[in-house]
TITOR-570232 format. One record per residue: x, y, z of N, C-alpha, C in turn. Coordinates in steps of 0.05 Angstrom, whole numbers, plus 5000, padded with zeros to 4 digits. Layout:
% residues N
XYZXYZXYZ;...
END
This chain:
% residues 502
026609574298026209854293028109954272;030609844272032609924253031609884224;030309644219029309594192027109784185;025509864205023410054200024510324192;026710404205027910664200029310674173;030810474168032510484144031510274124;029810364105028810184085031010114065;033210274065035610214048038010234066;040410194055042810204070044310474067;043110664053044510914046045511064071;043811124091044511284114046511134131;046110864134048010714150050710714137;050810694111053310694096054710964099;053211184098054311444101055511484129;054111394150055111424177057711254181;057711014170060010844173062510954159;062011104138064311214122065211484133;063711604151064411874161066811854179;068512064178070912074195070212174223;068012314226067312434252065312254266;065312284293063512124309060612214305;058812034296056112104290054211884301;052111974313050111784322047311894317;045311714315042511794311040911704335;039211894345037611854369034711904362;032911734373030111784368028911974388;026312034386025112234403025112154432;025311894437025311794465028111804477;030111894461032811914471034411654469;033411464453034811214450036611224426;038911104428040911104406040010894386;039710984361038910814339041210714323;043010894317045410824302047810964314;050210844312052710964321054910864302;056511044291058510964272061210894286;063110774272065610684285067110904300;067211154290068611364306067411404333;064711354336063411374362064511154381;064810914370065910694385068710764395;070410874377073110944384073211174405;071311364402071411594420070411534448;068311354450067111314476067911044488;069010864473069910604484067710394485;065410444473063210244471063210124443;062209884441061709774414058909874405;058509854379055909954369053609784380;054109524384052009354395051309434423;053309524438052809614466051209874467;051410034446050110294447047210284436;046710114416044110114404041910044424;039910224426037710194444038110314471;040610404477041210524503040410824502;039610934526039111224527041711374521;041411584506043811744498045211864522;043811884545045011994569047411844580;047711584571050011434581052611554571;052411724550054811854539055312134552;053712194573053912464585054812434615;056112644625056712644654054112624670;054312504693051912464710050512724717;052112934720050913184729049013314710;049113244684047313374665045313184653;045312934661043512734649040512804655;040012894679037112944686036013174669;037613364662036513604648036413554618;037513334609037713294580035013244567;033213104582030613044570029213294562;029213504578027913754572029113884547;031813874545033113994521032413844496;032113574499031313414475028513484466;026713524485024013594479023913864464;025614054474025714314461026714294432;028614114427029514084400027413974382;026013764390023913644373021513834370;021114014389019014214386019714414364;022214454359023114644338025514514324;025114304308027314164297028714314274;031214394278032814524258035714474265;037314504244040214454248041414684265;042714604286043914804304045914664323;047714824335049514714355047914644380;048814444395047614374420048714534443;046914624461047814764485049215024479;047915194464049115454457049715614482;052215724483053015884506053915714530;054015454527054915274549057415124540;058915034561061114854556060014564559;060214404538059214134538061413934544;060713724560062613504565061213244560;062713054550061812774545063312594565;062212344566063412144585063911884571;066411794573067111534561066311304579;066511064568065710824583067310794609;069910884609071610864633071111084653;069211264647068511484665070011744660;071911734641073411974635071612174621;071712424630070012644618071812814601;070712924579072313084560070513284546;071613514539070013724526069313654497;066813734490065913674462064313904451;064113904425062114074411060313884396;057713934397055713754385053913914366;053713824341051913944322049513754318;047113874319044613724316043313774290;042413554277040913584252038413404253;036013514247033613354248033413174224;032212934228031812734207028912644209;027712564186025012434186025112204165;024311974174024411744156021911744138;022011564117019711544099017311444114;017811314137015511224153014511434172;015711674171014811894188016011904215;018111734220019411734246021211974248;021012124270022712364275025112284291;027512374281030112304293031912554294;034112524308036112734308038812604305;040412724287043212624283045112824297;046712704314048712864330051512814319;052913024312055713004304057413104327;059212944337060713004362063613054355;064613284365067513354361068813354388;071013204391072613214415074413464413;074013644431075613904429077613924452;078513684462080513694484083013844476;084113784453086613924445086114224442;083914294430083314584427083014724454;081614584472081314704499084014744513;085714534510088314564522089914794510;089714814484091115034470089915304479;087315314482086015564491086915634519;086915424536087815474564090715564566;092315434549095215514548095415804538;093815874518093916144508093016344529;090816274543089816444564091916474586;093216254593095216264614097616434605;098316404579100516564568099816864568;097216914560096317194560096317314588;095417144607095317234635098217294645;100017114638102817164646103817424634;103317454608104317694594103017944606;100417924612099118154624100318224651;100918014666102118064693104918194689;106418104669109018224664108718514656;106918564637106418834627105519014649;103618914665102419084686104419154708;106318974713108319024734110919124724;111219164698113719254686114419534697;117019574701118019834711118120044689;117819954664117820134641114920164631;114420394619111720444607111620294581;109320154576108920004551106420104538;106620184513104420294498104220154471;101720064464101319924439099520104421;100320154396098820314378098420164352;096420254336096020134309097620304289;097520224263099120364244098220644237;095820724248094920994245095821164268;097121044288098121194311096121204334;093921054332091821054353092720864376;092520964400093320804424091320584428;092320334430090620104434090620014463;093019994475093319914503095620054516;095420094542097620204558097720044584;100020044597100219914623100220114645;099920024670099720214693102120404694;104520314687106820494689106620724669;105320674646104820884627102921094638;100921004653099121194666100621364686;102221224702103821364722105821564710;107121484688109221644676108021894663;105821864648104822084632102522234646;101422124668099422274683096622244673;096222074652093522024641092521754651;089921714652088821444657088821294630;088521034632088420874608086120954590;083821014603081421104588081921364573;083521544585084121794572086021764548;087621554548089521514526088521324505;087021114512086120924493084321054472;084820994447083221104425084121364414;086121484427087121744418089921704405;090721914390093221894375095521914395;097621744391099821734410101421994410;101022164390102422424390101622604414;099422534427098622684451100822674473;102522474471104622434491107222564483;107222734462109622854452109323154452;111523294457111423594455111823674426;111223924420111924034393114924064391;116124034367114823994341114323694335;115123514353114923224347112023134344;110223274358107323194356106323214327;106923444314106023474286107523304267;109923224273111523064255110922774256;109622674277109322394281107522264261;105222384254103422264235104722234208;106322434200107622424174109722204174;111022164197112921944199111621674195;109321634208107821384205106921344176;105921564164105021544136107321464118;109621584122112021524106112821234110;112621134135113320864140111420664126;108820734126106820554113107420544083;108320764072108820774043111520654035;113620694051116320624043117620414060;116420354084117720174103120420284113;120820544111123220664121123020694152;124920564166124820554195126620774206;125620924226127321114239127621054269;125720914280125820834308125320534311;123520424295122720144298125119954298;125419804319127519604320130219734326;130319994329132920134334132920264361;130920424367130820564393132420814392;131621004409133021254410132121414435;133521624441132721804462130922024450;128622054462126622254453125622404477;123722584471122522744493119522684495;118622634519115722584524114422824538;111822824537110323044550108122924567;108023014592106022924611103423084608;101422984621098823114620098923404630;100723464649100923734660102623914642;103523804619105123974601108123954605;109023844627111923814632113123604613;115623654606116923464588119223324603;120023094592122222944604123622774583;126222714587127622544568126922254572;126822104551126121824554127521654532;128021404539128921204519126421074507;126321054481124020934467125020714450;124020464454124620234437121920144426;121720104399119220034386119519774371;117619594375117519334361115019324345;115219194321112819164304111818884306;109118844304108018584304105518574286;104918344276102618304258100518144273;098218264276095918124289093718094268;093517864256091617834234092418014211;090618184202091218374181092118634192;092318664218093118914229096118924236;097319144230100119194237100119364262;101319264283101319404309104219464317;104519664335107119734345107019764375;109019644388109219664417111619824425;111220034440113420204448114020164478;116520134485117420104513118820364520;117820504540118720774547120020764575;122320884576123720904602124521194608;123721284631124421564639127321564646;128921724632131821734637132622004649;130722134663131422384676133722354695;133622154712135822114732138422044718;138221894696140721824682141922074669;140222244658141222494647142522664668;141322684692142422834714145122714722;145222454723147722324730149922374709;149122374683151022434662152022724664;150122904670150923184673152923214696;152223074719153923084742156722964735;156722754719159222624711160822824694;159522964676160923154660162123374677;160523464697161623674715164023574730;163823324740166023214755168523174737;168023084712170323054693171623324688;169923534686171023804681172623884706;171523824730173023904754175623744756;175523484749178023324750180023434730;179023504706180823614686182123874696;180424044709181524294719183524234742;182924034759184723964780187323854769;187123694747189523584735191223814723;189824014712191324244701192824394723;191324424746192624554768194924394779;194624124779196723954789199123964771;198623984745200824004725202324264730;200824474734202124734740203624724766;202424594786203824564812206424414809;206224194793208624034789210824194776;210024374757212024534744213324734764;211524844782212525024802214524884821;213624644829215424484847218024424834;217924334809220324254795222124494790;220924714782222624954774223225134797;221225224812221625424832222725324859;222425064865223524954889226324834884;226624694862229224564857231424764850;230624994838232625194831234025294856;232625384877234025464902235625234914;234624994912236124764923238824724909;238724754883241124734867243124944876;242125194881243825414890245025354917;243425244935244425174962246524964960;246024754944247924544940250524644929;250324814909252824924896254425094916;252925254931254225424951255625254973;254225044982255324865003257924724992;257824634967260124504955262524704953;261824954946263925164943265225224970;263525244991264525305017266325075028;265324825024266824605034269424565020;269724664995272224644980274124874986;273025124983274725364986275525425015;273825335034274425405062275025155078;275924945064276524695078278624735100;280624915095282724955114282025155136;279625275134278825475153276725375173;275725135169273725025187274824765199;273824715223274724475237273124225228;273624005241272223755234269223775238;268523915259265623945264264224105242;265624315233264524475212264324325186;266424155180266223995156263923795157;263423675181261223485184258523625179;258323875189255824025184255424075155;257624145141257424195112256623935098;257723705107256923455094254023395098;253023445123250123395128248423585112;249323835108247724025093247523935064;249723845052249723755024247923505022;248023325041246423085041243423145042;242723335058239923405060238923545035;240623705022239823824997239323604976;241023404975240623184956238023024963;237522984990235122844998232623004990;232723264995230423434987229923424957;232023424942231723414913230423144905;231422924917230322654911227422634920;226722764942224022754952222122904932;223023124922221423274903221023104877;223222974868223022804845221022574849;221022464874219222244880216322334880;215822574891213122684891212122734863;213922834846213122894818212522634804;214122424808213622174795210922054805;210422074831207821974842205422124830;205722384826203422544816202922484786;204922384772204622344743203222074737;203321884756202221614751199121644747;198121534725195321544720194321804709;195922014711195122284702196422354676;198922294674200422344649200822074635;199522044612199621794598201921784578;203221554577205221504557204321294538;205721254516205021064496205120774508;203220604502203220334511204820164491;206820024500208519874482209019594494;210219424477211119164487213819204501;214019074524216419114541217618834547;219918774535221318524540222918554566;221918424587223218454613226018324614;226518144595229218024594231318234586;230318454574232118674567232018894588;229518964597229219184616230419134643;229918904655230818854682233818854685;235418724666238318754668239219044665;237819204649238519484646238119634672;235919564687235419694713237619614732;238419364733240519274751243219414745;243819444719246319584712246219884721;243820004718243520284725243920324755;242920124771243120154800245920094810;247519934794250319884801250619794830;249619564837249919464865252819414872;253419434898256219384908257119104900;259719054898260718794891259818564909;259218624935258518414953255518344951;254018474933251218424929250818304901;249618064901249017934875246017954869;245418054845242618074836242317884813;240617684816240217484795237317464786;236917364762234217324751233817024749;231816924763231416644766230916494740;229416614722228616484697228016694677;227516604652226816794631224216934638;224117194633221817354641219917404617;217417464622215517504600215717774588;214217814566213818074554211218194563;211218444572208818574582208018794562;205518884565204519114549203819334569;205119564567204519784585206220024579;206320214598207920454595210820384605;212720414587215420324593216520454619;216120724622217220864645216020754671;213420694671212120604695213120324703;213320144684214319874690217219884700;218720054688221520084697221620194725;219920384732219820494759219220274780;217420084773216719874791219219704798;220519604777222919434783225219594795;225519844787227720004797227320054827;224920114835224420174864224619924881;223519694871223719444886226519344889;228019354867230819254869232619444885;232319704881233919894896233219884926;230719834932229819804960231219564973;231319344957232719104968235619154972;236919294954239719354956240319524982;238519714987239019895010239019755036;237419535038237019415064238519145067;240519105050242318875054244218935077;244218755097245918805121247918575125;248318415105250018185107252518205089;254718075095257118095078256618005050;254817815046254217715019251217755014;250617964999247818024993246717854970;244317764972243117594950240317704944;239917794920237317894911236517734886;234117644886233217454865230517554854;230517594827228017684813226817434800;224217394804222917154793220117224783;219017034768216217074757215016804751;212516764759211016524752208216614742;207016444726204316504716202216374733;200216524741197916414756195316494741;194216304726191816364710192316594691;190816804693191117034675192817254686;194617184705196317384718199217284718;201117474716203917414723204317494752;205717324767206417394794209417434796;210317684799213117744801214017754830;216517704835217617724862220417834861;221117994881223818084886224518014914;226317814917227017704944229817794952;230217844978232917924987233417785014;236017785022236717675048237617895067;236018125066236718355082235718345110;235118575121234418605150231718485156;229918475137227218385142225418595154;222818545155220818735164218918595183;218318725205216318615223213518625210;211918425215209318395202207418635208;207818765231206118995238206619235219;208819225205209519445187208819385157;207719155152207219075124205519275108;203619385121201819575107203019855108;204319925130205320195133207420275112;209120075104211320135086210320225059;207820175052206720255026205420535027;205520665050204420925053206521145047;205521365037207321585028209021685051;211721725045213721835064214321655088;213521405087214021235110216621075106;218421095126220820935127221120805154;222420575156222620425181225220475196;227120605183229620665196230220965192;231821085209232521375206233821425179;233121655167234121715141237121765141;238221825164241121865166242621595163;241221375169242521115166242120995138;239621025127239120935100237721155085;238921235063237821465047235321365034;233021485041230421405029228521635031;226821665011224821875011222121785022;221721525023219121415032217021435010;217821464985215921484963216021234945;218221094944218620874925216520664926;215920544949213920334951211120434946;210620684954207920804948207620824918;209720904905209620934875209220654863;210520454873210220184862207220094865;206120134888203320054892201420194873;201820454869200020614852200220514823;202620454814203020364786201720084783;202319904801201319634799198219624799;197019784818194119794819192919924795;194320104783193320234758192920024736;194619814736194319604716192519374726;191219414748189319204758190718994775;193219034783194618834799194518904828;196118764844196418824873199218774881;200118894903202818864912202718804942;204518624951204618554980207518464987;207918425013210618345022210318115041;212317925041212617725060215417745071;215717735098218417785108218817655136;221317595141222117505168224517675177;224317785201226417965211229017805213;231117925202233817805203234317605181;232217525167232517325145232317455118;230317635115230017765089227117815083;226617935059223918015051223517935022;221017875015220217824987217818004980;218218174961216018344951214818224927;212118194927210718074904208918284891;208518254865206418414852205418264828;202918314820201618174798201218364775;201118244751200618404727199118234707;197118344693195418184675197018074652;196317824644197517704621196117814596;197717894577196617994551196117754533;193617704524193017464507194717474482;195817234475197417214451200217304454;201017414477203717524480205617294488;208017294476210017084481210817094511;210716864524211316864553214216894559;215916784542218816804546219716624569;218116424576218916254599219215964592;219815914567220115634559222615504571;224715664574227315554583228115674609;228315534631229215644656232015734655;232715944670235416054670237315864684;
END
């Protein structure tokens, strides 16, 4: 039959040289010719295919219906795709099925034999790409539909192309009511009239005012109410169309929170002002009478020393002591109120200079030795505040030394991004149940007549240390002594000053 069909070798040569899989089938559905790409695609040799029904290249489920389709083609033979509107699958020799596109072309030999040439395209990769695209689109749609922000897509004329459910909820329109209309419908005046001119100017000059930048704008709902919103706009190119996607977030609650914050800041500022005035009143109006009482008590104890007995002199001594204590208490309260409220310049503080100065200022008794274990680091902070920390901790240690030879030791080690300072003494010690109480305002563990204390010092230390992001604590054994620790952040690049131990 092959010799009858092909009186020359022209068609066979063309099929053999074609890059695509091509085969020729007669009206009975028998394969007459198959080129090498067909062999590669289906796994059969040409000899195995010649004379076989073309249905061997089809999945079993569609073989029975193919005869009718072939008859329809020969009844109206013309070039056309096979199976219009259907997904076509072919079957390899090993049973593997794969998607294809088939183009049919009618042929007639010089002998009058009617044939059909089928060109077969394996579209597996394309189908996978399409499925991946559909899956990606489905994922994106799921993200858009469930997004907490409103998402609106418009074209370069400002016409709304798509909106997500959050946009419907936010603006009060349905998607059908928004789609196809100008996006300016979602804006109040005067922005509504200005929007088209902005888009026109952007088309002409590419001058961006929001695209890729974002800003706070005002939106308008279907009921006419307006609300503040964050708008971020991205541009994308879809074929020849330039599209814009806007992500809208209602910031009404954020605005309210900001307004509340401003009110609170104003109230805090007013409270600070009142506190400053109060501090002035305390410093001036309370300390002035105290100074008068102290001066009068000193005058009486001097000028009338010979007119009062021992009991009277003791009363005068107690009176003068309480005046001094009250003055110190007022000073402590003022210092406590200034921490975090009154800012000083932040400077570099070399503790190798400051701590010895503090020790000299406190002038401990000869029987008390205050030593520095090793070279100390340089800190960055408010000089007065750092000085107050060391002054209070060291003076506190001095007050509670109860042994003939007092030993106070200042030390510092680095732990990651923190300095850990310690002030250790061999004083009376503290019971563990009081470890937290001693840091509370006005708290002392012994009567003030035995140890002069305002109960403000450790509270002041804690407030300053915590202001710098550190913490303070104590470890102690009754009768052995106490060690107060506090941490302070390491300043990057600052000289540690700890290369050489003392």
